[in-house]
N, C-alpha and C positions, 0 to 999 in steps of 0.2 A: 935255238937260242938267238941266232942272228935275225931270224924272221920275226921273233917276238919283239926284239929291240927295234927293228925297222917299223913294225906296226905302231909301237909306242911313240917313236919319233914322229911318225906321220900324224898320229892323233894330236900330239902336242903342237905340231906345226899348224894344224887346222884350228886348234883352240886359240892359238896366238894370232892366226890370220884373220879370224872373224872380227875381233875387236879392232884390229888394225884397219881393216877395210871399212868398218863402221865409222871409225874416227875420221878417216880420209873423206868419206861421203859427207859426214857432218861438216867438216872444215870447208868443203868446197860448195856448200849450199850458199845461196844468195843471202847476204846479211840484210836484216830488216831493221833499220834505225828507228828507235822510239825512246823518248825520255819519259821515265816513270818516277813519280814520287811514292815511295813506300813508307808507310807508318806502322810500326810494330812496337807497342809499349809493354808487351809481355815477353820479355827475353831473360828468364832467370838463369839460363845456362849459355855456354858458348856454342851449343848446337844450333841455336836460333831456329828452332822448329816452327815458330809462328809464321815465318815467311820464307823459309828455305825452299819449300816445295814450289812456291811461286817463282822464285829466282831460277830454280831448276827448270821449270817449264819454259820460261823465257829463253834460257840458255839453250836447251835442247831444240827449241823451235827456231833458233838462230836470230832472235831479237837481240839487238845490241844497243848500247847507250849512245843514241843520237850521233852527233858529229864525232864523238870520241871513238866510236866504233868497237870498243871492247865489250866483252860479256859482262853482265851484271854480277856483282859480288854480294853474297848474303851477309858478309861480315861488315861491309863498308857502305853499301848503297841503300841505306834506309835511315829514317828518323825514328826516335823513340828511346828505349832503354838499351844502353850499350854496356855489357859486362867488359871489364878490362882484365887483361892478363897481368900476372898469373891469377887464375881463378881463386886460389886459396886465400888471397888477400881481400877478397870481397869488395873490390873497388868498382865503381861504375860511373858512367857519364850519361847525362840527359841531353839528347839531341832534339830540341824543340824547334818548331817554326817561329821565327821572330815576326812580329807584326810588320816590320819594315820590309821583310822578304816576300810577303805573300803575293804581291802583284807580279814580281819577277818570277816567282815559282810558277804561277798560273800561266804567265806568258811563255815561259821557256820549257814547259813540260807538256807532254801530250796526254798523260794519263795519271790518275791518282788511285791508289789502292790502300785502304785502311784495313790491314789484315787482323789487327787486334789492338783495341784501346783499353782493355781491362787494366793492365798494369802489373807491377811486381810488388808483393807484400812481404812483410817480415818473415813469415813462415816459408815463403817460396825461396827467398834469397839465402836465409840462414838455415839450410836444410839440417834436419836432425832435431830441430825444435819441435815440441809437441804440437801436432796439427789441431787447429780449430777451424770453424767455418770461415771466420774472417780475422785477420790480424791487422796490425798497423800498416797503412799504405806507405810504401816508399816512393811510389811514382805511378801515375795512371789516371784514367778517365779522359774522355774527350773534352777538350777545353775550347775556349772561344776562338783561338787562332786556328785550331783544327777545323772548326765549323766554318770560319771565314774563308779558308782555303777551298773548301768544298763549294762555297758560294761562287768564288772567283772562277773555279774550273767549270762549273755548270754554266756560268754566264758566257763562257767562251766555247760552249758545246764540246768540251773535252770529255774523255772517257773517265767515269767515276765508278769505282767499285768499293763498296762498303760492306763490312762483314760483321757477323754475329757479335752481340753484346755491346754494340756501339751506344745504345740508348740507356742501358741499365747501369747499376752500381759498378764502379764508383763515379760515373758521369753525373754531374750536377743537374738538378731539375730544369734550369733555364736552358742549358745546352741540349738536354734531351728534347725539350719541347721544340726548340728552333730546328734541330736536325730532323725530327719527325716531320715538321711542317715543310722543310726544304725537300725531303725525299718523298713526301706525300704518302707516308705510311705511319702506322701507330704500333708501338710495342704493347703487348698485353701484360707485360711484366713477368711472364712465366718463362723459365729456362728448364731444359731437360737434359738428361744424360742416360745412356744405356749402360747397364752393368752386367757382366757375365754372371755375377752372383750378387744377391742382395744381402748375403751373410757378411757380417762385419769381420769375421775371422778369416775369410777367404782372401788370398793375395789379390784377387780381382774384385773384391767386394766393396761395399760402400764405406765411406769414412765414419768414424765413431760418433760424430756429432749428429748424424742423420737420425738414428734411433731416438736420441734424446729429444730432438725437435719433434719427431713423430709422437712420442709419448706426451710431450707438453701440449701438442695441438689436439690429440684425440683422446688422451687418457688411456690408451691401449698399449700393450707390449708390442715390441717389434718381433714378429714371427716369420718374416720373409727370408727365404733361403735360396730360392731359384733365381734364374736370370730375370731381368726386368728393366723398367724405365722409371726414373725418379724425376718428378717435376717440382720445381721450387719457385716461390714468389715471396720475397721478404721472409715472414715467419710462417708461411703456409707451405705444406708439403703434400704431394700426392704420390702414392706408390702403386705402380702397375706391375703386377707379378705375372710371369708366364704361367699359363695353366688356369689361372683364376681371372685375371683381367686382360690377358693377352694370349692369342693363339701362337704367336711367335714374338720373342722379346726384341729382336733387332728391328729398329725403325727402317723404313724403306724411303728412298727418294724416287718418286714416280714422275715421268716426263711424257707428255703426249707425243704422238708420232711425228708431228710437224716440227716441234722444237727439238726432239731427239735427233732428227735428221739435220736440222740447222746447226746445232752445236756439237754434233758428233758424239752424243752420249747415249747410253742404253735407256730403254724405257723404264727400267727398274733396277735399282742397285741398293744394297744395304749400306747403312751409315751408323758408325759406332761412336762418333764424337759428340760434343755438346751442341745444343741448338736452342734457339729462342722462338717464341710464338708471337707472330705479328698479324695485324690487320693490313692487307696490302693497299687499301684505299682504291685509287683508280689505276694503280700499277698493274701491268700484265704479269701473270704468274707463269713463269717458265717451267718450274718444277715444284712439286709439293711433297711434304713429308706425309707419311702414312704410318700410323700406329695400328698394329694388327689387333684391334680390341675385340673382346667378347662383349655380350650384352652387359655384363657386370662392369666392364671397363668403360663402356659408353655411358652408363649411368653415373659412374664416378666422375667422368669428365664433364658431363652435362651439369652436375651439381656445382661445378666451378666455372660454368659458362665457357667450356672448351669443347672442341671436337677432335676427332681422331685424324682428320686431314687438315693441313694448314700449310701456308707457303714455305717453300725452301729457297727459291730464287725468284726475285721479282725484277722487272725491267720497266723503266719509265717509258710510257707508250709513244710519246711524241717524237723526240729526237732519238730515242732508243740508245742512249749512251750512259745511263745511270742504272747500275745494278745493285741489288742488295742480296747478300748471301746470309740466310737466316741460320747458318750452322758454322761450326768451327772448321771451315773447309780447308784453310791453308796449313793447318797443323798436321803435317804428315812426315813420318820418319822414313825418308827414302835415301838410297845410296847415291850421294851426289857425284861420285866418280863416274857414274854412267851418263851424266848430263851431256857429255860431248861424244856420245855414240848414237848415230842415226839408226832409227828403227830398233832400238834396244829392246823395246817391249815385244817385238815379234820374235827376235832371235834368242832372247833370254827370259821368256815369260816364266818358266819354271823357277828361275832364280829370284824373280821380282815379286810375284804374288801367286797365290793358289786360287782354285775355284771354290774354296770353302767360304760360305757366306760370312763366317766369323772372322775372316782374315781382313783386318782393317786396311791393308795395303791395296786391296781391290778398288776401294773408293778413289784413291789417287789416280791409278792407271786407267780405270774405266770411265770415271766421271770428271774429276777435278782437272786433270791435265788436258783432256780434249776440250772441256768447257772453256778454260782460260785461253788455250791456243786459238780456238775459233772466235772467241770474243775479240781478241787482239788482232787476229788476221782480218776479221770483218771490219773492224775499226780502221785499221791501216789502209785497207782497200778503199774505204770511204775518203780517207785523208788524201790519198795519192791519185784517186780516180782510176785505179787499175782493177 
């Protein structure tokens, strides 16, 4: 009995010692000061999933807020839509860039990251209301001040990261055109999403408005039930079903060997979030999306002037300080309490994600976190000359 108790106490001590040592190692890392402007207009809950994983990555890698020296806060250190407590009262605040602030923001910050400009709509905010494709906008879309801040940051050769859906609805046409011109790329207007099931009755299935849109466009019934990918552009819809149009439903992000080494990412990883399809122009393509199409899938895409391979991450080739992520990369549900533990991915892998391709957590740990860490580390090394 005593021996069993002793073994139990030893095991508990080890379990407590590992996170304690990991925290101490994190705390004594060299701090890396950097000032970042974060914009997230899609924050329908207090979880702030649209930018929380980015703040996690900065915190875990010991990037701190410039001269202030403290870690970044997902609840305070961002512009955009801010839900107010208590959540049940449905009060919110809009934190926008003022025109008079733009020069100071560009001068006093090192980096800019637009994680989500889509916004918050009536059906997102007042949950429980019947879902439709689109409802009344409460707040959202990239505006002229957002565009002008990008201009000022690029003029100063600061780090600029822009993410999925920046150009499309509800961004106005003029801002879309100017932003595309500024970044040197063009949106094709198509957005896509992977679904574990294309059946509307499945808990992981498509929303009810998709079959209605499909019937209106094609005049055919919605008979899809397997996993697949749905592509949308205004009133157009393309359905790629596993087995018929796809050999595997999960999209891949593929990176060539040189860029995989540079950014510390795998050469291939699955991706289950939303994405958009762009023409990269003269931008360098760091990673690309791959849809695992069959000949029938290729035909369906070709009929809509699309291909199965298209850019996932682009980089402006001259100064190499402007990135575009053509996917909803920053939207990851991760345990924030582990942010202050060094090498948590190595010691706690079984707790954080699995090796199953369907596990959406793999993308954050294998791709997004190392990508962001290496982008910021590379940029800071350029800034400091180290």
